[in-house]
DSSP file (Angstrom, degrees, kcal/mol; ACC not computed):
  #  RESIDUE AA STRUCTURE BP1 BP2  ACC     N-H-->O    O-->H-N    N-H-->O    O-->H-N    TCO  KAPPA ALPHA  PHI   PSI    X-CA   Y-CA   Z-CA
    1    1 A M              0   0    0      0, 0.0     2,-0.5     0, 0.0    35,-0.2   0.000 360.0 360.0 360.0 134.1  -41.5   18.6   39.1
    2    2 A K        -     0   0    0     33,-0.1     2,-0.5     1,-0.0    26,-0.0  -0.715 360.0-150.5 -85.4 126.8  -43.1   20.6   41.9
    3    3 A I        -     0   0    0     -2,-0.5     2,-0.2    25,-0.2    29,-0.1  -0.859  14.8-138.2 -98.1 129.4  -40.6   22.1   44.4
    4    4 A E    >>  -     0   0    0     -2,-0.5     4,-1.5     1,-0.1     3,-0.6  -0.525  17.3-119.1 -87.6 154.3  -42.0   22.5   47.9
    5    5 A R  H 3> S+     0   0    0      1,-0.2     4,-2.6     2,-0.2     5,-0.2   0.863 113.9  59.6 -58.1 -38.6  -41.4   25.6   50.1
    6    6 A E  H 3> S+     0   0    0      1,-0.2     4,-2.2     2,-0.2    -1,-0.2   0.854 102.6  52.7 -61.4 -34.5  -39.8   23.3   52.7
    7    7 A E  H <> S+     0   0    0     -3,-0.6     4,-2.5     2,-0.2    -1,-0.2   0.887 109.3  48.5 -68.9 -39.1  -37.2   22.2   50.2
    8    8 A I  H  X S+     0   0    0     -4,-1.5     4,-2.7     2,-0.2    -2,-0.2   0.923 111.5  49.9 -65.5 -43.7  -36.3   25.8   49.4
    9    9 A D  H  X S+     0   0    0     -4,-2.6     4,-2.4     1,-0.2    -2,-0.2   0.908 111.1  49.9 -59.3 -41.6  -36.0   26.6   53.1
   10   10 A H  H  X S+     0   0    0     -4,-2.2     4,-2.7     2,-0.2    -2,-0.2   0.919 111.2  48.1 -64.4 -44.3  -33.8   23.5   53.5
   11   11 A L  H  X S+     0   0    0     -4,-2.5     4,-2.2     2,-0.2    -2,-0.2   0.916 111.9  49.9 -62.0 -43.3  -31.6   24.6   50.6
   12   12 A A  H  <>S+     0   0    0     -4,-2.7     5,-3.1     1,-0.2     4,-0.5   0.909 111.6  48.4 -62.5 -41.8  -31.3   28.2   52.0
   13   13 A E  H ><5S+     0   0    0     -4,-2.4     3,-0.9     3,-0.2    -2,-0.2   0.926 112.1  48.2 -64.7 -44.6  -30.4   26.8   55.4
   14   14 A M  H 3<5S+     0   0    0     -4,-2.7    -1,-0.2     1,-0.2    -2,-0.2   0.857 115.4  45.7 -63.3 -33.7  -27.7   24.5   54.0
   15   15 A S  T 3<5S-     0   0    0     -4,-2.2    -1,-0.2    -5,-0.2    -2,-0.2   0.468 110.5-124.0 -87.1  -2.9  -26.4   27.4   51.9
   16   16 A K  T < 5 +     0   0    0     -3,-0.9     2,-0.4    -4,-0.5    -3,-0.2   0.918  59.4 151.4  57.2  45.4  -26.5   29.7   54.9
   17   17 A L      < -     0   0    0     -5,-3.1     2,-0.6    -6,-0.1    -1,-0.2  -0.861  42.3-151.0-108.3 142.1  -28.7   32.2   52.9
   18   18 A S        -     0   0    0     -2,-0.4     2,-0.4    -3,-0.1    -5,-0.0  -0.949  26.9-170.4-108.7 110.7  -31.2   34.5   54.3
   19   19 A L        -     0   0    0     -2,-0.6     2,-0.1   -10,-0.1    -2,-0.0  -0.813  18.2-134.1-109.7 141.8  -33.8   35.0   51.6
   20   20 A E     >  -     0   0    0     -2,-0.4     4,-2.3     1,-0.1     3,-0.4  -0.455  37.2-101.0 -81.7 164.2  -36.7   37.4   51.3
   21   21 A E  H  > S+     0   0    0      1,-0.3     4,-2.3     2,-0.2     5,-0.2   0.882 122.4  49.3 -57.2 -43.5  -40.1   36.1   50.3
   22   22 A K  H  > S+     0   0    0      1,-0.2     4,-2.0     2,-0.2    -1,-0.3   0.843 110.6  51.7 -68.7 -30.7  -39.8   37.3   46.7
   23   23 A E  H  > S+     0   0    0     -3,-0.4     4,-2.7     2,-0.2    -1,-0.2   0.887 108.4  51.6 -68.6 -38.9  -36.4   35.7   46.4
   24   24 A I  H  X S+     0   0    0     -4,-2.3     4,-2.6     2,-0.2    -2,-0.2   0.928 110.7  47.6 -62.6 -45.8  -37.8   32.4   47.7
   25   25 A E  H  X S+     0   0    0     -4,-2.3     4,-2.3     2,-0.2    -1,-0.2   0.892 113.2  48.4 -63.4 -40.6  -40.6   32.5   45.1
   26   26 A K  H  X S+     0   0    0     -4,-2.0     4,-2.8     2,-0.2    -2,-0.2   0.924 113.0  47.5 -65.3 -45.3  -38.1   33.3   42.3
   27   27 A L  H  X S+     0   0    0     -4,-2.7     4,-2.8     2,-0.2     5,-0.2   0.907 111.6  50.8 -62.1 -42.7  -35.7   30.5   43.4
   28   28 A K  H  X S+     0   0    0     -4,-2.6     4,-2.2    -5,-0.2    -1,-0.2   0.928 112.5  46.2 -61.2 -46.3  -38.6   28.1   43.6
   29   29 A S  H  X S+     0   0    0     -4,-2.3     4,-1.9     2,-0.2    -2,-0.2   0.921 113.9  48.3 -62.6 -46.1  -39.8   29.0   40.1
   30   30 A D  H  X S+     0   0    0     -4,-2.8     4,-2.4     1,-0.2    -2,-0.2   0.905 111.6  49.4 -62.8 -42.7  -36.2   28.8   38.7
   31   31 A L  H  X S+     0   0    0     -4,-2.8     4,-2.9     1,-0.2     5,-0.3   0.892 108.8  52.4 -65.8 -39.3  -35.6   25.4   40.3
   32   32 A E  H  X S+     0   0    0     -4,-2.2     4,-1.8    -5,-0.2    -1,-0.2   0.893 111.3  47.8 -62.5 -38.3  -38.8   24.0   39.0
   33   33 A E  H  X S+     0   0    0     -4,-1.9     4,-1.2     2,-0.2    -2,-0.2   0.920 113.0  47.6 -67.7 -43.3  -37.9   25.1   35.5
   34   34 A I  H >X S+     0   0    0     -4,-2.4     4,-0.8     1,-0.2     3,-0.7   0.941 112.9  47.6 -63.2 -48.2  -34.3   23.6   35.8
   35   35 A V  H >X S+     0   0    0     -4,-2.9     4,-1.0     1,-0.2     3,-0.7   0.861 105.6  61.2 -62.9 -34.3  -35.6   20.3   37.1
   36   36 A G  H 3X S+     0   0    0     -4,-1.8     4,-1.5    -5,-0.3     3,-0.3   0.826  95.0  61.9 -60.8 -31.9  -38.2   20.3   34.3
   37   37 A F  H <X S+     0   0    0     -4,-1.2     4,-2.5    -3,-0.7    -1,-0.2   0.843  97.3  58.2 -63.0 -32.5  -35.3   20.3   31.8
   38   38 A F  H <X S+     0   0    0     -4,-0.8     4,-2.1    -3,-0.7    -1,-0.2   0.868 102.3  53.4 -66.6 -34.8  -34.2   17.0   33.2
   39   39 A D  H  X S+     0   0    0     -4,-1.0     4,-1.0    -3,-0.3    -1,-0.2   0.894 109.3  49.3 -63.2 -39.7  -37.6   15.5   32.4
   40   40 A V  H >X S+     0   0    0     -4,-1.5     4,-0.7     1,-0.2     3,-0.5   0.918 110.4  50.5 -64.3 -43.8  -37.2   16.7   28.8
   41   41 A L  H >< S+     0   0    0     -4,-2.5     3,-0.7     1,-0.2    -2,-0.2   0.863 103.7  58.6 -63.8 -36.3  -33.7   15.2   28.6
   42   42 A K  H 3< S+     0   0    0     -4,-2.1    -1,-0.2     1,-0.2    -2,-0.2   0.824 107.9  47.3 -61.7 -30.0  -35.0   11.8   29.9
   43   43 A Q  H << S+     0   0    0     -4,-1.0    -1,-0.2    -3,-0.5    -2,-0.2   0.614  89.4 106.3 -86.8 -13.4  -37.3   11.7   26.9
   44   44 A A    <<  -     0   0    0     -4,-0.7     2,-0.5    -3,-0.7    -3,-0.0  -0.409  61.6-143.6 -71.0 141.4  -34.7   12.6   24.3
   45   45 A S        +     0   0    0      1,-0.1    -2,-0.1    -2,-0.1    -1,-0.1  -0.903  22.5 176.3-106.8 131.2  -33.4    9.9   22.1
   46   46 A I    >   +     0   0    0     -2,-0.5     3,-2.2     6,-0.1     6,-0.1   0.361  37.1 130.9-110.3   3.1  -29.8    9.7   21.0
   47   47 A E  T 3  S-     0   0    0      1,-0.3     3,-0.1     3,-0.0    -2,-0.1  -0.359  85.7  -0.2 -60.0 128.7  -30.1    6.5   19.1
   48   48 A G  T 3  S+     0   0    0      1,-0.2    -1,-0.3    -2,-0.1     2,-0.1   0.486 102.2 140.2  72.4   1.5  -28.5    6.9   15.7
   49   49 A G    X   -     0   0    0     -3,-2.2     3,-1.4     1,-0.1    -1,-0.2  -0.351  66.5-114.7 -77.3 159.3  -27.7   10.4   16.5
   50   50 A E  T 3  S+     0   0    0      1,-0.3     3,-0.3     2,-0.1    -1,-0.1   0.810 116.1  41.4 -61.2 -32.3  -24.4   12.1   15.5
   51   51 A N  T 3  S+     0   0    0      1,-0.2    -1,-0.3    -5,-0.0    -2,-0.0   0.007  77.4 116.3-106.8  27.5  -23.4   12.5   19.2
   52   52 A A    <   +     0   0    0     -3,-1.4     2,-0.3    -6,-0.1    -1,-0.2   0.689  52.1  92.3 -72.6 -17.4  -24.5    9.1   20.5
   53   53 A E  S    S-     0   0    0     -3,-0.3     2,-0.2    -4,-0.2    -3,-0.0  -0.601  77.5-126.3 -82.3 135.0  -21.0    8.0   21.4
   54   54 A M        -     0   0    0     -2,-0.3     2,-0.4     1,-0.0    -2,-0.1  -0.558  25.8-155.7 -77.1 143.5  -19.8    8.6   24.9
   55   55 A V        -     0   0    0     -2,-0.2     2,-0.7     5,-0.0     3,-0.1  -0.973  16.4-130.6-125.7 134.3  -16.5   10.5   25.1
   56   56 A N    >   -     0   0    0     -2,-0.4     3,-1.6     1,-0.2     4,-0.4  -0.750  19.3-148.6 -79.9 117.0  -13.9   10.4   27.9
   57   57 A V  G >  S+     0   0    0     -2,-0.7     3,-1.8     1,-0.3     4,-0.3   0.841  93.6  61.5 -59.8 -35.9  -13.2   14.1   28.4
   58   58 A S  G >  S+     0   0    0      1,-0.3     3,-0.9     2,-0.2    -1,-0.3   0.758  95.7  63.0 -65.3 -21.0   -9.6   13.5   29.5
   59   59 A E  G <  S+     0   0    0     -3,-1.6    -1,-0.3     1,-0.2    -2,-0.2   0.636  90.3  68.3 -75.1 -13.0   -9.0   12.1   26.0
   60   60 A T  G <  S+     0   0    0     -3,-1.8     2,-0.3    -4,-0.4    -1,-0.2   0.608  82.4  89.3 -82.4 -11.1   -9.8   15.4   24.4
   61   61 A F  S X  S-     0   0    0     -3,-0.9     3,-1.4    -4,-0.3     5,-0.1  -0.627  86.5-120.1 -87.2 148.2   -6.7   17.0   25.9
   62   62 A E  T 3  S+     0   0    0      1,-0.3    -1,-0.1    -2,-0.3    -4,-0.0   0.887 112.2  36.3 -54.2 -47.5   -3.5   16.9   23.8
   63   63 A D  T 3  S-     0   0    0      2,-0.3    -1,-0.3     1,-0.0     3,-0.1   0.399 112.4-113.5 -90.9   3.6   -1.4   15.0   26.4
   64   64 A G  S <  S+     0   0    0     -3,-1.4     2,-0.4     1,-0.2    -2,-0.1   0.415  86.6 102.3  81.3  -2.8   -4.4   12.8   27.5
   65   65 A Q        -     0   0    0     -6,-0.1     2,-0.3    -5,-0.1    -2,-0.3  -0.904  61.3-144.8-115.5 142.2   -4.3   14.4   31.0
   66   66 A R        -     0   0    0     -2,-0.4     2,-0.3    -3,-0.1    -8,-0.1  -0.769  30.9-102.3-100.9 152.0   -6.6   17.1   32.3
   67   67 A E        -     0   0    0     -2,-0.3     2,-0.8     1,-0.1    -1,-0.0  -0.565  32.2-135.6 -71.3 128.3   -5.4   19.8   34.6
   68   68 A D        -     0   0    0     -2,-0.3    -1,-0.1     1,-0.1    -3,-0.0  -0.783  23.5-179.3 -89.6 112.7   -6.5   19.0   38.1
   69   69 A L        +     0   0    0     -2,-0.8    -1,-0.1     2,-0.0    -2,-0.0   0.463  49.3 102.2 -90.9  -1.4   -7.9   22.1   39.6
   70   70 A G        -     0   0    0      1,-0.1    -2,-0.1     2,-0.0     0, 0.0  -0.215  67.4-140.6 -79.0 171.1   -8.7   20.6   43.0
   71   71 A T        -     0   0    0     -2,-0.0    -1,-0.1     0, 0.0    -2,-0.0   0.343  39.7-119.3-109.5   2.3   -6.7   20.8   46.2
   72   72 A D  S    S+     0   0    0      1,-0.1     4,-0.1     3,-0.0    -2,-0.0   0.511 100.0  90.6  66.9   6.1   -7.2   17.2   47.2
   73   73 A K    >   +     0   0    0      2,-0.1     3,-1.0     1,-0.1     4,-0.4   0.486  58.5  86.7-103.4  -6.7   -8.9   18.5   50.3
   74   74 A E  G >  S+     0   0    0      1,-0.3     3,-1.4     2,-0.2     4,-0.2   0.909  85.1  54.9 -59.8 -42.3  -12.4   18.5   48.8
   75   75 A G  G >  S+     0   0    0      1,-0.3     3,-1.3     2,-0.2    -1,-0.3   0.670  89.0  76.5 -67.4 -18.2  -13.0   14.8   49.7
   76   76 A E  G <  S+     0   0    0     -3,-1.0    -1,-0.3     1,-0.3    -2,-0.2   0.752  93.0  53.4 -65.3 -22.9  -12.3   15.4   53.4
   77   77 A Q  G <  S+     0   0    0     -3,-1.4     2,-0.4    -4,-0.4    -1,-0.3   0.528  97.6  79.0 -89.1  -6.7  -15.7   17.0   53.8
   78   78 A F    <   -     0   0    0     -3,-1.3    10,-0.1    -4,-0.2     3,-0.1  -0.830  65.2-151.2-109.0 141.2  -17.6   14.1   52.3
   79   79 A L  S    S+     0   0    0     -2,-0.4     2,-0.4     8,-0.3    -1,-0.1   0.826  80.2  33.2 -76.6 -31.7  -18.5   10.9   54.1
   80   80 A E  E     -A   87   0A   0      7,-0.6     7,-2.3     2,-0.0     2,-0.3  -0.941  56.4-177.5-130.9 147.8  -18.5    8.7   50.9
   81   81 A T  E     -A   86   0A   0     -2,-0.4     2,-0.3     5,-0.2     5,-0.2  -0.961   5.0-168.9-133.2 156.4  -16.8    8.5   47.6
   82   82 A K  E >  S-A   85   0A   0      3,-2.6     3,-2.0    -2,-0.3    -2,-0.0  -0.938  72.2 -15.4-148.3 123.0  -17.3    6.1   44.7
   83   83 A D  T 3  S-     0   0    0     -2,-0.3     3,-0.1     1,-0.3    -1,-0.0   0.895 128.5 -51.6  51.8  46.2  -15.1    5.7   41.7
   84   84 A E  T 3  S+     0   0    0      1,-0.2     2,-0.3     0, 0.0    -1,-0.3   0.543 116.3 117.3  68.4   9.9  -13.3    9.0   42.5
   85   85 A F  E <   -A   82   0A   0     -3,-2.0    -3,-2.6   -10,-0.0     2,-0.5  -0.830  66.9-122.4-105.8 147.8  -16.6   10.8   42.7
   86   86 A L  E     -A   81   0A   0     -2,-0.3     2,-0.5    -5,-0.2    -5,-0.2  -0.755  22.1-142.8 -88.3 130.4  -17.9   12.5   45.9
   87   87 A K  E     -A   80   0A   0     -7,-2.3    -7,-0.6    -2,-0.5    -8,-0.3  -0.812  19.6-171.6 -95.9 130.3  -21.3   11.3   47.1
   88   88 A I        -     0   0    0     -2,-0.5     3,-0.1   -10,-0.1   -10,-0.0  -0.833  29.3 -96.6-118.1 157.6  -23.6   13.9   48.5
   89   89 A P        -     0   0    0      0, 0.0    -1,-0.0     0, 0.0     2,-0.0  -0.360  50.9 -90.7 -69.7 153.2  -26.9   13.5   50.3
   90   90 A K        -     0   0    0      1,-0.2     3,-0.1    -2,-0.0     0, 0.0  -0.342  34.0-172.7 -61.4 141.5  -30.1   13.9   48.3
   91   91 A V  S    S+     0   0    0      1,-0.3     2,-0.4    -3,-0.1    -1,-0.2   0.765  73.7  36.3-100.9 -40.3  -31.5   17.4   48.2
   92   92 A F              0   0    0      1,-0.1    -1,-0.3   -89,-0.0   -89,-0.0  -0.884 360.0 360.0-113.9 145.3  -34.8   16.6   46.5
   93   93 A E              0   0    0     -2,-0.4    -1,-0.1    -3,-0.1    -3,-0.0   0.448 360.0 360.0 -82.0 360.0  -36.9   13.5   47.0
């Protein structure tokens, strides 16, 4: 996936970062590589694979409960939640 300069500028603005030109080019290249991995994952087949079964992570803890590292204030900054997940606006189209 091709990342446009405007998207990098938008990310930098949202992150309150001031980036030099070579940092922008490096970030753009890194993001394109990262997003490219998702295309590879979409093509991967897990049918019949050893790890094809979905696992609930909380079941992997001895007592069945995971330690909650949150402060319960995280959700106050988000407009929407769904099934205990925070919904964020799209960054890339």
